Each structure stands twice: as structure tokens, then as C-alpha cells.
N, C-alpha and C positions, 0 to 999 in steps of 0.2 A: 704352908709348904713356901719355901723359899723361889724363886724365880729361875726355872729350869736352865743349869748351867749355861746352854747350848743357847741359849737364848738370853743371854746374860749378855755374855760373846760377842753376840751378835746386833743386838740393840748399842753395846761401845762402838764397836766397829761404827754403829749409824751416828750416835755422839761425833763422833772423830769426824766424819765426814763434816758434819756440819760445823764444826768448829774451824775446820779444813777452809772455807767457804763455800759448799754447798747447801743452796738456797733451800728452806724448809719446803713441804708441797705448800703450804697456806701461803708461801710468798711466791709461789709461779705462777703463772697463765694458765688457762683451762688446757688450753692445748701442751705448754710444755709438762705439765704433772700429768697430763695420760700419757704422753713422748717416754718421760721418766720410772712411770707402774710400767707401763708393755717393756722395758727394755730390763724393770728388776727380774721378769717374770723366770726367763730361763735360769737366772741364777740360784731362784727361791723353793723355783719348784721342779725344774728339769723337764724331761719329754717322757711323757705318757704312755702306756701301752698302747702297739698298732693295731686300729680297730678299722671295721668299715667305717667311714666320714660320709656325712649327705649334709651340704649346704642348700639350704630352701629359702624360699624369699616370702616373704608371709606381708600381707598388706592389711596395714591400721584403718583404726577407724576413718580417719580423715585423707584418705588415699596414700597414703606414705610406704614406701617396704619394708619391712624391720626384715634384718638377715637374721637367719637362726642356724643351730648346725645340728644335726642328728649323729648321734652316736649310735650303736650298734654293737650290743657286748656280748651275743650267741648269733651264730650261722643255723638258725634254725626257721621251717618253712610257716610258723607260729605264729601269729601275732605276740610280740613282747608288748610285755609291761611298761610304762612309760615313765620317767620322773624329769616332767615340768624343772628345770633349773634356771634361775636368777643369778646374776653372781654380783658379785658387790661394789662397792667402790665410791658410797658417798655420793652417791646420782650422777656424780662427775668425770670416774675413772672408770679404767673398766673395760671389758668386753667379751668375745669370745676366745680370742689369744692370752687374755688372762687369766682363767678358768680352765684352760683347756685339759692338762693333765691333770685336774680332779675331776673333771666329766669321764674322763679316758678310764680313769681306776674305777670310779661307781660305775660304770656302765658294764665294765668286765667283770668285776666281782661280783655285781648282785646273781647274775648277769640281769642285763635287761638294757632299753633303750632311755640313752639321754637326747632329750632335745634342750638344748639350753638357746635364750635367748637374749640377742644384743638389743637390749631395748635403744632410745636414745636419751641421751646427756643432756644435763643441764652447762654452762648458762641456757644455751640455745633450746631447751625444752623443758623450764620448769613444769615443777609443779601441777596438776597430778599426770602427765604426761607419761613419766615411767609405769604407773599405776597402768592407763589406757594403754600401754602397749601389752604390759605383762595380761591385763584380761584379753584383749584382742589376740594374745599367742594361745590363750588359753580356750579361746572359743574354736578357734583356728585346729588345736588338736583333737576337738573331741569334735569337729564336723568333719575335718579330713584326713585326721591320723589313719584312719583305717586303710583309706590308700595309699599311705604309705607303711603298711605292712606292722601299724601301731596295734594294741588292744587298747579302745579307749575306755573300757570298762574297768581295767586294773591300770590309776594311775595315781600318782603321788606328786606332791610340789616339796620346793627345797630349794634353798637361797640360803647367801651368808650375809651378814650384815643389812643392808639395805635392800638386799634381794631374800632374805628374811621375812623383814619386812612388808617388800610385794608378796613374798608366798604366805603369808598368813591373810595377808588385806585379801588375796584374792577367794579363801575362804569364807570372810565374811560377808565378800561383796556376792559369791554362788550364792550362799545363806540366805540374801536379802531377793536374791532374785529369782529363787524355787530350781536353782540349778544342783545336778549333783555335784556332792563333796567326793575329794580326793579319800584314796583310801587312808592317808597317810600327807600328815605337813611336816619337813624337817627344818628344823628352824637351827642356824650358825650362830649363836652368838644374832640376835635380830638386834636391830634398834625397833623400839615401841614407846617409850614416854617423851611427851610435849617438849617439857624441855629436860634437856642434860645437867640435872642438876644434881642428882643424886653423889648418899656419900663416895660411892666406888668414882665417880666422875669425878672428886676434885681431889681423891686420895693416887688416884691413876692418869691427872693431869697431864701430864709431860712425863716422859721418859721409859716410854710403855707401846712402843708404835703407832699404835691411837693415840692421838693429841687432842686435849679439847680443843685448842686450838684452829687444829685440820679440821676438825668436827663441824666447829661452827664456820670454817670459811665451806665447806661442800654445801652446809645446808642453808649457807648464805644466799649461795648457787641455782639453789633449788628452788626453792620457797618465792612465792612471788610476794609475801607478806606475813608477819605475824600472826594471822587468824588461820592459814593452813595450819599452822600447830596445831591445831585445836582439831583435825580433820582425821579420821581411825585410819586413812588410806595412811598416811603418814605417820600415825603416833596410834597402833592400836588399843593402846591403854585410856586412848579418851573413847573407844566402842563403847555404845552404851549397856550391850550387851555382848557375852561371847558365846552363847548356848549356841548349840546346835552348829558348831561346825567341824572338822574332822580331829580326831585324833591327833595329838600333838607331839613329835620327841624335838625334844631343846637342848641344845650342846652350848654350853658357856666357856668361858675362861676364866681363870682366878684373878688375874693379872688383867684385864680389860676393863676399862671405865664402862663397858654396857653392861656388869654382870648383875649389875645391881636391878636394874632394869627388865633383863633377862628372868631373874628371879619375880620379879613382882607379876610380870604375864604368866610365868608356868601358874602362880596362884592364884589368877584370876581365871586363866584357864581352868584349874582345879575346882574352884567353886561354884565355875559354871557347870560342871556336870562333864566336862569334856577330859575324857580321859589320856594323860602328860606323863612321860617320862622326862626327865631334868637329867642332865649328867653336867656337874660342874669338871674343868679339867682340869688339877690343881698345876701349879707350876706355869700355865699357857698364857699368853698374851694373846690379845683381838687377830685375827686373818691365822692364827696357826694351823688350819687346817690345808691351807695355801702353802705353807713352807718346809715339805715334805725333803729337801736339800738344808734344813737348817737343824731339824730337831726330829727324831724320831715319833714324836706322838702323833703329825702326820698321818706316815703311812700306818699308823695302829687304828686312828679315828677313822679312816676309810674303809678299813676292813670290818668293823666295827658298824660302820653307817651300811655296809653293800648287806649284812647279816638282818638287820633292822627290816629295809626294805626288801630284802627278801621276802621276809617273815609275814610284811605286807600286804604283797603279792600275791602268798599263796592262800588263794584263797578257794573253800572247796571249788568243785566243778558245776555243782547245781547252782551255786548262786552265778557264776560268772555270767550268765547271761540276765541276771537283775540289773539295774542301776543302783551305784551307793547311794547310801541314805542320803537325804538331804536334810537340812533344819528347817525352819519356820520360815513365812515369808514374809517380809518386813516392808511394810510400806511408809513414809515419812506423810501426815496431813498437815495441814497449817489452816484451821477453823479458828476465824476472825484473830487471824496471825499466831494464833496458839501452837508454836511447832508440837506435835505429839507423833508420835510412830504407834502406826497399826501392825499388832504381829497377829501371822493366822499358822497355827501349825492342827491339823487335823479340823475336825469341830470348834477348836478352842481360839479368837479371836482376845486378844488383850493390845487397850490402848494406854498408853500413857505418854510422860513426858519424855524428851526427846533428851533431856538435859537434867540433874537434877532428882529429888526426892518424893517428889508430889505422888500420889498412890496409884495407882494403876484402875482403870475399869476390865472386869471381865465379861463374855458373853462368849453364848455360841451359837454358831455357826454352820446351820444342817440347808444338807440339798435333798430336798422329799419331790417326790414325783415330776421332775423337771421344774421346780418353782425353786426359790432359795429363801431362807428363812435365818432373823436375825433374833436372839431373843436373850433377853435381861434377866437373871435370877429373878424366880419367882420370890425367894427368901431373902430377898436385897434386904437391906434397912431403909435404904433412900434411895431416891432417883437418881439415873445418870446422869454427870453433866454433862449439858448442852455441847458443848464443844468437842466431847467425847462420842456422843452420840452422831452428829456430824462427822467425826474421823471414821466411825465402823461403819454407817453408812460409803462412803466413798469406796473407804479400801473394798469393803464388802464387791462393790461393784466394776471396781478396778480388776478384784481377782477374778468374776465372774464375769467377764466383760459379755458374754452370751444372753446376760439378762437383764431383762427390762422392765422388772417391777421385783420388789425385796419385801417379804412378810416382814414385820414388826411383833414384837412380843414385850413389851416395856410399859411403863407407866403412861396414863394420856396425857396427864397433866405434862410432862416430859415433851409432848410431841405438838403441843398448842400452836407455837410458832410457825411450824413446818406445816400443819394444817394449812395455816390461816394464809401461808404465805403458794399452797397450791400442790405442795409435794409431795405430803401423803393424802389417801384420800380414807374415810373413813366411813366401811358399810355397815349395814343394822346385820348384827349375829356373825360378823369377819374382822379379822385382825384387820390393823392398820395398814396399808399397802403405800410402798413407797414409789414411782414412777422414775424411775431413770431420765427420762426426757425432763419432766418437772423438776427433779434432783440438781441436775445440771445449770439450770438456770437462778439457782442459789448465790447469787454474788459474795453472798459473806463467806460461804466453803474457800472461796480463792482469793479474796479482799482482803486487806487489813482493815480497811476504811472502808468499805462499801458505802458511796454518796447516794442520796435519796434523789430519785427523777423531777431534774430541774423545772418550774414549775415555766410552761411555754408559755412565749413570749416574742411574737414577732419583730424582726427589727430590719432595716435597710442596711449593706452595707455593700460598696462597689455596686453598685446598681442590683443587687438580687436581695429578693427576702427571703427571710429565712429565721427558724429562732434566733432570740438571743441565748448564748454558749454558758455554760456554767465556767469558772474558775479553772483554769488548769488545774491537772495532780499533782503533787509532788512526792515523790518518794517510789517507792514499790507498789505499784499498781494492781501487783498480780502472780501470783507466785504459785508452783502446778510438780508436786513431784512425776517424774515420767520413770516410768518401773522398769522399760523397756533398757533405756542408761544407768538409772539406778543411782541418777542427780535427780534435784529442784530446781527447776526453770525459775526464775526472776525476770520481770520485766520492770525495769526502774527509770522512771525520768532522768535527764540528760542533766548531769553538772557538768557546765562549762571545762569549770578548773580541773576537774579528776578528769569527765572523760574525754579533752580534747587530744591528746597526744595519740591515743589510742584511733581516734576517729580521724584525725590525719593523716595517720598511717595508712588504715582502711581505703581509705577515699583515694589514694595514692597505688593502692593494689592496683597489677595490670585485670584483674579479673570485674574488679568495683568497676573501675574509674574508663571500663569497653561500655559499662553498660550507664552509668550517673554521669560519666563527664564532667566530672568538679574536683581535679585533679588541684594541687596550690599547695602553698604551704601553711604555719600556721596563723598566720594572717586572716586569710579569706578565710579557713574553714572557721575560726573564733566568728568571725563574720555572719557566717553563712547559720552558727548557731544560736545565733542572737539574734536573727534574723527570724528566724523558729519559733524561738521562746516567746519574740515580741507578736507572734499570728495568733489569733484568737481560735484558729479553725484548727489548728494543727498542735499535735506533740509529738519530741521527740522521744522516743524511748533507749533504755543498750538495756540488750536479752543477755542474760547471765548462765550458766549451769556451775552450778556448785562454787555459787560467786566468782567467777573465772567469766570475762566479760568476750561473746565473740560476733556481737552484729549491731545495728542498727537498725530502728523502724521509725516511718514516721507512719502517725494515724492522723486520719483527718475526718473532717465532716463534710461530704459529701456538697450539700447542698451550695456551699460555697467555692467549693474549689472546681478547678479549670474543669475536670471529665463533668461536670451536670449539665451544661448544654448538647453534650454527646447521650442523653437518656434522662427517662422522666424521673430525676431526682427526688426520692422523699425527703422528708426533712428529717430523719433520724438516718438515714444511711450512712454509713461508716465506710473509710479506702483507709489502704495503706500501703507504703515502700517500704521496703527489704534492702539490706546487703548484710552478707555474714562475711565479717572481713576478715578473721580467723580460717584459712583454709583446712584445718584440718575437722574444723564444725560443719562442713560441703556436706555432708556424705545423707544420706536417704535416713539410716536412722536421726539425727540431727534433725531434717526436715519435718519429718511426720512429730517431732515434739516441737519447734515452735512455730509452725503453720496454724495448724489447728490451735497452739496457746495463744496466738494474735489475734485468731476469728474469735474465738472463745472469750477472751478478752472483749470485744468490741460490741458483742451482744451480752454481756454482763455489764458492764458499765453504765447501759441507758436502757432496759426494760422495754422502750419504744423501736428499739432498732429493729428492723426486717430483712434490714439487707445489707450487704457487705460486698462491696465491689473493689475488681482493681486491675487497671492498666500496664500490664509489663510491654514491650516493645516485642510485636510481633515474631521478628527472629529469635524471640527468647525462648526455643524451642524445649528447655529444661525445665523451666520454671514453668510457661503453660500445661507441661506435661504434668508436674507435682500439684498447679493448680486443681487439675482436674480428679485429681487421685485425693486430693482433701476437700471435692466437693463443690468446687466451683464450676459455674456452667459456660461455657463458651461462648459467649451472645456474639460477637460480629468483630469484626476489625474496624477500626477506624483510623483518621489523622488527625494526630494534634501536628501544631507548625513545626514541630521538630523531630516529629519519629511518629512509626507508624503503630499504632495500638493494637489489644486482643481487647475487648471487655469481657471481664472477669467476671460473674455474678456467684452470692454463696449468699439462700435464704436463712432462717431464722429459723425457719419448720422442718428445712433438711438435716441442718446441724444437730438440730437436737434429736429429732425423729430417728434419724439416722447413725446416732453414739459416734461423729465422724471427728474426732478426738482421736479417736482409735486407731491407730494408723489400718490403711483401706487397702485391700489389692489396685490391681488397675482398674481402673474407673474410664469408661467411656469419655470422650474429648467433650462429648454434648449430654448432659442428663435431657432426655425427653421433658420430664415432667418439668424440671426446672427451667430448663429454657426456653419453655413454651410461657411458662410464668413469669419469664424476666424482666421481660419489655414493657411487662405490665405495670402499672403504677398500682403500688400497692399502701394502702391506707394505716395511714399512722395507729397502733391502741394507745388506751391508756392503761395504769395498773399500779397495784397499789405497793407499797413498798414489799420489798423480801429480805430487809436485814430488820 
């Protein structure tokens, strides 16, 4: 069908305006583009129906305040079904006002409540901030919607353009985290592909409202690097699996550069068994749902969407009290550096590559009389790959944190190395058992290239007698999937050229500089990192979540450190210092990820390490409280020349025995058993290689 004549006339006016000197959006600054976008809203979409509207402030995971707008489409005392809506605008423009009329219409015609989210925009807030804000909004709705008169058992996700990307990415995240799925996802011309190189992108590269140059300008502001394109939170087509997510209603426009990738996503959903309805509106262009003052099709679409939503929200009364169905629980593991994905759906556990076409292994995970049992098929014609076995065990323990042991049904030859390492015990007439405490001490599950214990040979340096230390590592030394964040945490050794700009910015942050007192320019901080690199007792690390750097850590051998005179330091005691440079990563969900992970890494790095020490400033009350929650005994206060410090200490036995990598509740500031032992010298123990 030809381009709709009303849209053709509208686009001709836009072309004439550019010829008369009005710059295209891609030639504007983000602020100029936002102002232009917002100024055009009234002319393009008019004013929506008069409804009760409430402005709401939500708290994001990094402590920032997010604006939201709640529209109520019906005056009733009963809780309203709710549409969680995310606006489009390429992550750079748009907001609550630009989509106000659309949200009002959907709320009135369904009727339902619409909660529109003003997620933060780029380039001030790059990937994956928009997704994190969207996820935080969904979590807020689930936790607090009831107090605002919303029915949290009847929820749909929706969005246009990149808002549609956010909406469908949320269903994937909910599936992976084991959270309830929405009843429906409504996706208006979503962005789904890694690269914008389809035939429709070439065919409609210019002259059809959304242009290729504008799209790349937007994504250039949003993405941190080209690597972000491979992330399913940016490109849902990059997701390994689309199974187990909510039914989808997809609306596309014939003359939209995004039409091909929208069709491709609908096809992938259908192949994955997701109930999918696809509409391609002939003669329409991108963003036509927001063009009610230009083309009648926009108003027709709103009525159609209201009917679809009303049907989704019209559930049997006996189902109203049951949660929406949830998909498989998904976990990422990295044994021996192999990126694997474990998926648990009821009693089925599947392990396969995170990307690629390598075959998956299939297990059964059963809960029996308070125990957990992992079974390899008896009729399998081969043994499980060892990496798959490790991933399956880790996923089972993470999914069931209350379990201390895991019974195994698997060929004994495949278990030999784990038996030798002390992680699996074999009893006469009994199934092999995996001890959680032993399994979590296997370096190869979380380290790509774990090192053999370094032969002990004492040396003298700066008047201190201590073991000769191994050469410092290079690259990624630790990686672990954090299920409550749905992100993978990595610890990488510092690369000065790569990491200096962020390190300099962090050190000049007022929160960081108050405790570290290392403000300065790039030259000063280059010299600082050079000194760390040259010091054999300390290693600088950068913490990352899904590749995004958030903090700096210094891990050291305590025997040679300034802390040694203040307690009876053992030969293989370790310690650490930390700074969280990115403000949005300073909340409790992140601390319970990175602090136990640093401790875990230090215990894995050398199996002779029995204690980890920490010496924060005595007035750093938040850190001291957090240390207690993560198992560190508060031993005593003491005085350095430059500060009064608190000596904290974590015992290896406690960390693994109490599974302190799992977020704990409030802990006493001094653990009676740990504090009693903390000042006693701990004998170094020898151990065999676990690699």
C-alpha cells in the first residue's frame, strides 16, 4: 500500500523545514533535540482525555529518584489492572509529557490504570541505565502498587520503539530471575536487532520520519561501546532463548526502518512457543501511534489496543489470586572460563552454551524429603561434560540456598576430580554427595585459570619475614553470576591505560575522597597506579557488572602490610580496600554482591588463606555495619598514624560453613565465636591442588 496521503503531506512539510534551515535531530545537541521533540508534541498528538492523574516518585537501585505518572481510567473502589508503559525516543528524547495523550487514551478506553515511567536518558545515563530504571519500576509496582489501588496480579508491560525494547527485555529479566510474568507485552514497533542493517533499514533510511542517521545518533549517545550491542537488554534478538515469557502483541508500521526486525522478533517468539499476535499497519510510519493529529490510524490503533488489553485483563475470578505464570529460572555459570547457561524449569535442568550451537546437557533436579538430588539420565550414551556438571551443581545450590548437600546420580568416572578435590564424598552403598562448603572452595568454578598453590619459601623485605609471593595475575581473576541482580560480576586486574580515566574520576568524587584522601589530576593517579603495579604485595582490581566498571579494589598480603603490627598476622592472611566509584552501584543489593565476591576470590586465590582482614576508618559506620552482615568480626579499634581504624576479620571456616556469599540479614557487630578466635594465631595449612 502507498504511504498514507496524510503522512506523505506531513513528511513533505518536514523536508521543507529542513531545506529552510531547520537542523535535523542528529545535528542537534541532546538538550536541543529534547526541546524540539517536546515542543512538537501538542501539534502532533493534541491533549488527551481528562482523567485522575497522580505524580509518583520511585527510588532507583542507585538511590536516584525516578518520576512516574499514574493515570486512572475508571472510578472504582476495586484495584485496577495496570499497564506499565515505557515511552520511545531512542533513549535520548521523550518523557512523560511526550506520551501523555497516548497514556490517557489507553487508560480511559481499556479501562485500566497506566503507570508511565520517566526513565533516565542518554548521554547523561548510558546503557544499561534505562533498563535498570525500567526493572526498578516493575519491582516497585509489584511491591507498592497495592497501596496505590492497583491490582498487581493483573499487569501488562508496553512501550513504543525503545520503550518496546524495555518492555520485552523486562519479561526476559523476570523469567531469568524467577519473577511473575505480565499477562501481556504490547510492543509498538520495538527496536530488537543488534545492528540496523536489514533491508527495511536500507529501504527507509531517509524521508520516513525515523531516519538511519538519527537512529545511529541516538544509539551512539546511549551505548558505552560496540560490545553493548550484543546484550539482549539492547537487542532482544540477541537473547539465546525467548521461551517462557509473556504473550506478545506486536504492532509494526509498513514504512518503518524497524519493520524487518520487528517481524524477525515475532518469528523468534513464535518459534519459542510464545503466543504472539503480529499486526503490520499498511501505509504507516514509525511513531504513528503518537500522531493522532496527523493521521486517523493513530486513534483507531488506541481503540484496538484498549480491546486487546481489556481481554488480557479479563481473567477468571478464581485465577485472580494466583500468580501469573513464570518461565524457567536462568543462571549463568563460568566453570573453567566456559560461559554456560543453566535453566531450571520445574524438575528439568538444562545446561548449554550462552551463545553458539554446542549441544546442551539435560538433567533432572528433584527435591526429596528435604534433600536435593541431581540426576544424569541413566540411558545417556555418554558421560556429562565436566564443565556442564560444575554448572549444574552451582545452579542447583544457588537456586536452593537452604541446601547444604546435593545428592548425585552420575557416572563415577565423571566425578573423579571432584572427589579428589574434596567436594564430593563417596559412601559405601550411598549416592555421591556434593558438600556445598567444599564445592564453593573449587577455584575453577569461578576462575578462568586458577593457579596452583605457590611453593612456600620465606624471604625478607623491608625488615619483614614473609613467604615469597607469586607473580601477580593479569586479566579477569574472578567471575560470578549474581542472581538477585541478573548480572555477572567480574574482577579484572587494572589496565592503567584503559582504567585511568575512571579511576581519576572516582578518586575526585567527594564521597570517595572523604575516605581515601587521594584527590588529584591524571598524572597523580597514573603515578599511584604505577606504584601499585610495582608493589608485589598488592594487586589493583576493577569490579564490573555485565562489563560496566563500578569500583576499584586493592587486595594485599597482610603479612607485609601496615596492618601486620596490629595483630598476629599469618603467612597467608589477605586484606582488601575498596571504593565504589559509580554512585548508582552503592546500594545494598550491590554491596551484597561485591563484598562477598571479593572475600570469595581471596579465599580461592590461595587455599592456605585462613583469614581476611579489613581496616576501615572507625567512623565509617555504614561500611562497618555491612562488614558485620558479610561475616566480618569486629575485633578492635586501633590507631594508624593517619586514622583511627577498626580491625575486621573473616575466617575461612565461617565464610564457607555459613555460606556467606548468600545475602545475610542483620548480623551482630561481633560474632562471639569468630571474635574469640580472631585474635588467635591461625596455623597455615597445606592443601592439594583443586584445579
